[in-house]
C-alpha positions in Angstrom: 100.2 109.3 78.8 99.0 111.9 75.6 101.4 114.4 74.4 99.2 117.4 73.5 102.7 119.5 73.3 105.8 119.1 73.3 108.7 121.6 72.8 112.2 122.3 73.2 115.0 125.9 73.1 118.2 124.1 71.5 120.5 125.8 74.8 123.4 123.7 76.3 123.8 125.4 79.5 127.3 122.6 79.8 128.5 124.2 76.6 127.1 127.7 78.0 129.7 127.3 81.0 132.7 127.0 78.8 135.5 129.0 76.8 137.7 126.7 76.0 138.6 125.0 79.2 137.7 128.0 81.5 134.9 127.2 83.5 132.4 130.7 83.8 129.4 131.2 85.0 126.3 130.8 83.2 126.2 134.1 81.2 123.6 137.3 81.3 123.0 136.1 77.4 121.8 132.9 78.1 120.1 133.2 81.1 118.1 135.8 79.4 117.4 133.4 76.6 116.2 130.7 79.2 114.0 133.3 80.7 112.1 134.3 77.4 111.6 130.3 77.1 110.5 130.0 80.5 108.1 133.3 80.1 107.2 131.3 76.2 106.0 128.1 78.2 104.4 129.9 81.0 101.9 131.1 78.3 101.9 128.3 76.5 100.5 126.4 79.8 98.1 129.5 80.0 96.2 128.5 76.0 96.0 124.5 77.1 94.3 126.0 80.3 97.6 123.7 82.8 96.9 125.0 86.1 100.7 126.4 87.7 100.4 123.9 90.6 100.7 121.0 88.0 104.0 122.8 86.3 107.2 120.4 88.0 110.5 122.6 87.3 113.3 119.9 87.2 117.2 121.0 87.2 120.1 118.7 86.5 124.1 118.4 86.4 124.9 121.3 84.5 122.4 123.1 86.7 123.5 122.2 89.6 127.4 122.2 88.5 126.7 125.8 88.1 128.8 128.7 89.7 126.3 130.9 89.8 123.5 127.7 90.2 121.3 129.6 93.2 121.5 133.1 90.9 119.9 131.0 87.7 117.0 129.2 90.1 116.1 132.3 91.6 115.7 133.9 88.3 113.8 131.7 87.3 111.1 131.1 89.9 111.4 135.3 89.6 109.7 135.5 86.1 108.2 131.8 86.2 106.5 132.1 90.0 108.0 128.6 89.5 110.1 126.8 91.9 113.3 125.0 90.5 113.7 121.7 91.5 117.6 120.7 91.7 117.9 117.1 91.5 121.0 115.1 92.7 122.9 113.1 91.1 120.9 110.1 92.3 117.0 111.4 92.0 118.5 112.4 88.2 119.4 109.0 87.8 116.5 107.3 89.0 113.6 109.9 87.2 115.8 109.1 84.2 115.9 105.5 84.4 111.8 106.1 85.2 112.0 108.0 82.1 113.4 104.8 79.9 110.4 102.4 81.7 107.9 105.0 80.0 109.4 105.0 76.8 109.0 100.8 76.4 106.5 98.4 77.8 108.7 96.4 79.4 112.1 96.8 80.8 114.9 94.7 81.6 118.0 95.0 81.5 120.6 97.5 81.6 119.9 101.3 81.3 122.5 104.2 80.4 121.1 107.8 79.6 123.9 110.5 78.4 123.2 113.8 78.8 125.7 117.0 77.7 127.7 116.0 81.6 127.5 112.6 82.7 126.4 109.5 81.6 124.4 107.4 84.1 124.3 103.5 84.6 122.4 101.3 85.9 120.0 97.9 85.8 116.3 97.9 86.3 112.9 96.2 85.7 109.7 97.1 84.6 106.7 95.5 83.7 103.0 96.6 84.6 103.7 99.5 86.7 105.8 98.2 88.7 109.6 99.0 88.6 112.8 97.4 89.7 116.2 99.2 89.8 119.3 99.5 91.2 119.7 100.9 94.5 122.4 103.3 93.5 122.5 104.3 89.9 126.2 105.5 88.8 127.3 108.8 87.4 129.9 109.1 85.5 131.6 112.5 83.6 131.5 111.6 80.4 128.8 113.4 79.3 128.2 114.0 75.6 129.5 117.7 75.2 132.2 116.5 78.9 133.2 114.0 76.3 133.4 115.9 73.6 135.8 118.5 75.1 138.1 116.4 76.9 139.0 114.6 73.4 139.3 118.0 71.5 141.5 119.3 74.3 143.8 115.9 74.8 147.3 116.4 74.0 148.8 113.3 71.5 147.2 109.8 71.3 148.7 109.5 74.9 146.8 111.1 76.8 143.4 109.4 74.9 144.7 106.0 75.7 144.9 107.4 79.5 141.8 108.8 78.6 140.3 105.6 78.0 142.1 103.7 80.5 140.5 105.7 83.0 137.4 105.4 81.1 137.6 100.7 81.3 138.3 101.4 85.1 135.4 103.6 85.8 132.7 102.2 83.8 134.1 98.6 85.4 133.9 100.0 88.8 130.4 101.3 88.0 128.9 97.8 87.0 130.4 95.9 89.3 129.2 98.2 91.9 125.3 98.2 90.6 124.8 94.7 92.4 123.1 93.7 89.0 119.8 90.6 90.2 121.1 87.1 89.7 118.5 85.6 88.0 118.7 89.8 85.8 122.8 87.7 84.9 121.9 84.2 84.3 118.9 85.3 81.8 121.4 87.8 80.1 123.5 84.7 80.0 120.9 82.3 78.7 120.2 85.1 76.0 123.7 86.1 74.8 124.1 89.1 76.4 122.5 91.9 77.8 119.2 94.0 76.7 120.7 98.1 76.8 118.0 101.0 77.1 119.8 104.0 75.9 118.6 107.7 76.5 120.1 111.4 76.3 120.4 113.0 73.1 123.5 112.2 72.9 122.8 108.3 72.2 120.0 109.8 70.4 122.2 111.2 67.7 124.1 107.9 66.9 120.7 105.9 67.5 119.5 108.2 64.0 123.4 107.7 62.4 122.5 103.7 62.7 118.8 104.7 61.4 119.9 106.4 58.3 122.9 102.8 58.3 120.3 101.0 58.5 119.8 97.6 56.1 116.5 98.4 55.0 117.1 101.9 53.2 115.3 104.1 53.5 114.5 102.8 56.9 110.0 103.3 57.3 109.9 104.1 61.3 110.9 108.7 61.4 110.8 107.4 65.5 114.2 107.3 67.5 112.1 105.5 70.5 111.7 101.7 70.1 114.4 101.3 68.0 116.1 98.6 68.1 119.5 97.2 66.5 121.6 94.7 67.2 125.1 95.3 69.9 127.8 94.3 67.4 125.7 96.7 64.5 125.9 99.4 67.8 129.9 98.8 68.0 130.3 98.9 64.0 129.0 102.3 63.6 131.0 103.4 66.4 134.5 102.1 65.7 133.8 103.7 61.5 133.3 107.1 63.6 135.8 107.4 66.2 137.8 110.3 62.9 136.4 113.4 64.3 136.8 114.2 60.6 134.0 112.3 59.6 131.9 114.7 62.1 131.8 117.6 59.2 129.5 115.6 56.7 127.2 114.0 59.3 124.9 117.4 60.3 123.4 116.8 56.6 121.7 113.7 58.1 118.2 113.9 59.2 117.4 114.5 63.0 121.4 115.2 63.5 122.0 118.8 64.0 125.8 121.0 63.7 126.3 119.8 67.8 125.2 116.6 68.0 127.2 115.6 65.0 130.6 117.8 66.5 129.9 114.7 69.5 129.4 112.1 67.8 132.8 111.0 67.3 132.9 111.0 71.8 129.7 109.1 71.8 131.5 106.5 69.5 134.4 106.8 71.4 132.1 106.1 74.2 130.5 103.1 73.2 134.0 101.2 72.4 134.7 102.1 75.5 131.5 100.5 77.2 131.4 97.7 74.3 135.3 96.8 75.8 134.3 97.0 79.4 130.6 95.5 80.3 129.7 91.7 79.4 128.4 91.2 76.0 125.4 93.5 75.0 122.9 91.6 72.5 120.7 94.2 72.2 120.0 98.2 72.2 116.4 99.5 72.0 117.0 103.7 72.5 114.5 105.8 74.1 112.8 108.7 73.7 111.9 109.0 77.3 114.7 110.6 80.1 114.5 113.4 83.1 111.8 115.1 81.7 108.9 111.8 81.0 110.7 110.1 84.1 109.3 113.4 86.3 105.7 112.6 84.5 105.6 109.0 84.9 107.0 108.4 88.2 103.7 111.1 89.4 101.0 108.4 88.0 99.1 106.0 89.7 100.3 102.0 89.5 96.9 101.1 87.9 98.0 103.6 85.2 101.2 103.1 84.3 100.4 99.2 83.7 98.0 99.7 81.1 99.8 99.2 77.6 100.4 102.1 75.7 99.2 100.5 72.4 95.7 100.4 74.2 95.4 103.8 75.3 96.8 105.3 72.3 94.0 103.4 70.3 90.8 103.3 72.7 90.0 106.7 71.6 88.5 105.0 68.6 87.3 102.1 69.8 83.7 101.7 68.4 81.4 101.3 71.6 80.1 98.1 71.4 79.3 95.8 74.1 80.7 92.9 72.6 84.5 93.4 72.1 85.7 93.2 68.9 88.8 92.2 70.1 87.0 88.9 71.2 85.6 88.1 68.0 89.4 88.6 66.2 90.9 86.4 69.1 88.3 83.3 68.2 89.9 83.3 63.9 93.8 82.9 65.9 95.2 79.7 66.3 97.2 78.9 69.4 100.1 79.2 67.2 99.7 83.0 66.6 102.5 84.7 68.0 102.4 86.3 71.3 102.4 90.3 69.6 100.1 89.3 67.2 97.1 87.9 69.7 97.7 90.0 72.7 98.8 93.5 71.1 98.5 93.6 67.6 94.7 92.6 67.5 92.8 94.7 70.1 94.6 97.2 68.7 93.4 96.4 65.3 90.2 95.9 67.2 90.1 99.8 68.6 90.6 101.2 65.2 89.0 99.1 62.9 85.9 102.0 61.8 88.7 104.7 62.2 89.2 105.0 58.4 85.8 104.7 57.6 85.3 107.8 56.4 88.0 107.7 53.6 87.4 107.7 50.7 87.8 103.4 49.5 91.1 103.9 47.0 93.1 105.9 50.2 91.7 103.5 53.4 94.8 101.2 52.9 97.5 104.1 52.5 95.8 106.0 55.5 96.2 102.0 57.5 99.6 102.2 56.2 100.9 105.2 57.8 98.7 105.9 60.6 101.4 105.0 63.2 104.6 106.4 61.5 102.7 109.8 60.5 99.2 109.9 60.9 97.2 109.3 63.9 99.4 106.7 65.8 102.2 108.7 65.2 102.5 110.2 68.7 101.8 106.9 70.7 104.9 107.2 73.3 106.4 103.6 74.5 105.7 101.6 71.2 108.3 99.5 69.5 108.8 99.9 65.9 107.9 96.2 65.7 104.5 97.0 67.0 103.7 100.2 64.4 105.0 98.2 61.9 102.3 95.3 62.4 99.6 97.4 63.6 100.0 99.3 60.4 100.5 96.4 58.0 96.7 95.2 59.8 95.4 98.3 59.2 96.5 98.2 55.1 95.4 94.5 54.9 91.8 95.5 56.8 90.7 97.9 54.2 92.0 95.6 51.0 95.9 95.7 51.1 95.8 97.8 48.0 98.5 100.9 47.9 99.3 103.2 45.3 103.1 103.3 46.5 104.6 99.9 47.5 107.8 100.6 49.4 106.4 101.6 52.4 104.6 98.4 52.6 107.8 96.1 51.5 109.8 98.3 54.0 107.9 97.3 57.0 108.0 94.0 56.0 110.9 93.7 56.0 111.5 94.7 59.1 108.8 92.6 61.2 110.3 90.0 59.2 108.2 87.1 57.2 106.7 85.3 59.6 105.0 88.4 61.9 103.9 90.1 58.1 102.0 87.4 57.5 100.4 87.1 60.4 99.7 90.9 59.9 97.8 90.1 56.6 96.0 87.3 57.7 94.5 89.1 60.8 93.9 92.3 58.5 92.1 90.1 56.5 89.8 88.8 59.7 89.7 92.4 60.4 88.0 93.2 56.7 85.5 90.2 57.2 84.2 91.8 60.7 84.2 95.2 59.6 82.2 94.1 56.2 79.9 92.6 58.4 79.7 95.2 61.9 80.2 98.5 59.4 79.9 100.5 62.7 81.9 97.9 64.7 79.1 97.7 67.1 77.6 93.9 68.2 74.5 93.4 68.7 73.1 90.7 67.4 75.3 87.9 66.8 75.7 87.2 62.7 79.6 86.0 62.7 81.6 83.6 64.3 85.3 82.1 64.3 86.7 78.9 65.4 90.7 78.2 64.1 92.9 75.5 65.1 96.1 74.5 64.0 96.5 71.7 61.6 98.0 68.3 63.4 99.6 67.3 60.0 103.4 68.1 58.4 101.3 70.9 56.2 101.2 73.9 58.9 97.6 74.6 58.0 95.2 76.4 59.4 92.0 75.1 59.7 89.7 77.9 60.0 85.4 77.3 60.4 83.5 80.6 59.8 79.8 80.4 60.4 77.5 83.5 59.5 73.7 84.1 59.6 71.5 82.3 57.1 69.2 84.7 54.7 70.9 87.4 57.1 71.6 90.7 54.6 74.7 92.1 57.1 76.2 88.2 56.2 74.8 87.5 52.2 76.0 90.6 50.7 78.7 90.6 47.6 80.8 92.2 49.7 80.9 90.4 52.8 80.7 87.0 51.0 83.7 88.2 49.0 85.9 89.1 51.9 85.4 85.8 53.5 86.5 83.7 50.6 89.8 86.5 50.0 89.8 84.4 54.0 91.6 81.3 51.7 93.8 83.9 49.4 95.9 85.2 52.1 97.4 81.0 52.7 98.0 81.2 48.9 100.2 84.1 48.8 103.8 83.5 49.3 106.2 87.1 50.0 109.3 87.4 49.3 111.1 85.2 51.6 108.3 82.4 50.7 106.6 82.1 53.6 103.3 81.0 54.0 100.9 78.9 56.2 97.5 77.6 54.3 94.0 78.6 55.3 91.8 75.8 54.7 88.3 77.5 55.2 84.9 76.0 56.2 82.3 78.2 55.6 79.0 77.0 57.3 75.5 79.1 56.8 74.3 78.3 60.3 75.4 79.3 63.5 73.7 76.8 65.7 
């Protein structure tokens, strides 16, 4: 669901209740700050025309466990007029899992949400709007702030060792109690390990650290949602940051605040313990969605939840054509085209076919290249980094592929790998032909047709037949013919890793 406004107050309710190791009620000063933030949000809702009945205020563990919880919640209701919904442990875990489901189109694996006071562990399968999850996700008292406090107040290494032993025992019991479906376990064994979906500020802070340490420098997508990393990289980085003295320098990293930097050693300690205790984790995927997003997502009808997030994000820009542009693009893709290109990138590219038409021609390719990371689609929720990169590369090629700064283009190609980068370039070149023949993106009278097959011989060539209407000004103009001829050049260009598929072009001047 598109977001029109998003903000947060940098207040930790968990930290606000502690002075050293002594727990106290939430102070009047902190309550005052929160009430001021709630008044501001009420004003924001008024500015955007949001009625009071559409506002849902939920409170999680820090409020649930506060000594003056009832008084605190009453003050919020008194000031805002909104009732505060206090979530139980199980409700918090379930809604947090729904937030993960909103973050990535398809979820299959383990789910963890790391808050300030606790962390939740569960499993989930979510596809086409239907979520299956652990009946009772397990909440453990190892939140980023709570664990930081326990580590900082530990007397000696023996105390740290005892804490680790305690955590390993609790995590092992939690995993067993989840009763993970047998087919999910068999899939994990076949694929070399589980995929783990991570949400919560503590994990996201660690995710930004992984972004900073990535082999692609600088990493091309400055968005944590949908960022994927191998489990061994996740574990290795945790091993490096167990030392609290390293945290002093982390506050200078992108999107890592001083508070998050202080928590990194504790998060690394948790990760290290998880890796030692759980079955093998092959891949981790970071999710922006948590309780806030889950509280919205669970209210949506199934048919809306089932929609592809990339299609939803690009649909407002689609040409109003009775014949879908995506249908024309699909005929130019042979059977060997990867699923993500055929069923995700191509439909989105067809929606964005004419969006940058009014941009000066020398900027169009660059606008397309930046559109999914810092441009018009940067706000789209639920996209993986691979999805963003492929659409950006395809849009860049749709407008000719020439950019003044090729650095971002190179890094996005490195992100998806040589084969997918080739297919993005091929698809973009096809879209350029379609855009030249139908500049408004409206397909009425048929003037262009594609037919693509894979050559059976060892060359692996794409046999592409392009049929155009004879003597039609829409197909005979110089720029149209040049873009058709350039299709053959796509197969001649080798990317840096040497991957290519030859395009055997057959131009037919007859649609019959």
